[in-house]
Phi, psi and omega in degrees: 000324181286349178058038182232013184293323180293319171304313176296318179298316178299323179292324174294319178295324185276342186284336191053019179282139177305139174310327181288350180266359180247142172244108192253130182237141168210178197220160175251136185276158190298342183270005184233031183265344187267141168064218189276359182290325181300304183292323175306310180303309178307306181297330175292319179295312179307312180297316175299321182280347178068032184242164177259353170195166174241158184276333173208140180237130187231150171277124187286310173219143176289156172253145183293131178087004185292148177276098187303319192290319184297313183296312184291320178299324180290316182295315179293334182293325178297322176293315175301327175267011172077013181275334171229118175302327178212160183228165187201167172226159180229147177055029169280137171279187185295309174305321174299317184285323176299318178296316185289317187267311190271332180267302182287326180080023174301138178276064183288133182259335180212152175238124175253130178210162175291129181204127180198178187293358184246005182218124183274136172228047184292308179297318176295313175307311181294327177290321180291318175302324176293339180255009178058038184251139176280144173260115180259118188271118169269165185044052183286349178259008182050053172054042169097343187299322180305318182301332180256008184279127182299316178299320175287329177295317175304315179293319174302316181293329181292322185263356184075026178231179174282168175292324178296322178297319175298318179299314175296317178298318178301318176293309186289342179287343180277140187300127177081002184260139172242143178246139180227081179285136175287149179200114176272318190271146178304316178303323174293323176294316178290331175294322183292321182289331180293344181296337185295337183260356176281131182245107179278150178256175180297332181291314178306308183298324176294318183298314184293317181294344181277345181292157175305139178242024181234025189258102182252123188250346174251107186214071175298162178301337184262012181295150172292169173285106183294341183255011184297138176257343175221163181291000000 
């Protein structure tokens, strides 16, 4: 969906870096999960990337009415064949995760969901920790809103960093959480990396805990019911 696989593949080829030094992830879109479409989508991605395997292959979004067993079987087959070193899912709600992981037993390595200081993921995070699965937080800056939040700004001023760095630091200090902030400018990329060195204190955590935790900003029309209790 990002339409950048060919460009990423060209960059990998031009880099001359050993393949073992790169971790390449790509995804399958929600309209390509059924039947042969899944494998065709994967083969097309691999061809565009110019690789013989990816390090992780993920379901980008679930589709309504999908056959979970069939979809996870297709995903697991890629791992079994060595075409994907690891597998993951994105934007699954709790019933979907429990079905895929606890019932089907898919060896999911990471789950990617929206997660930032304004959206709680307590139940999901706890479930993933029980299964030693990484939570990858996308939109960790709430699509830029965290950088403008006054509470986070005050914390940043205290530590001599930006509000965005505080938001990222809050995520990555949590057990098993990975943050993937977007950054086009070099200075933003450096600031994101600098968040690794930010040490929050108990007062900071309490202040972040007091922020609204029901703000979901990524809500396409095909998104699952986040509050569902059953499939």
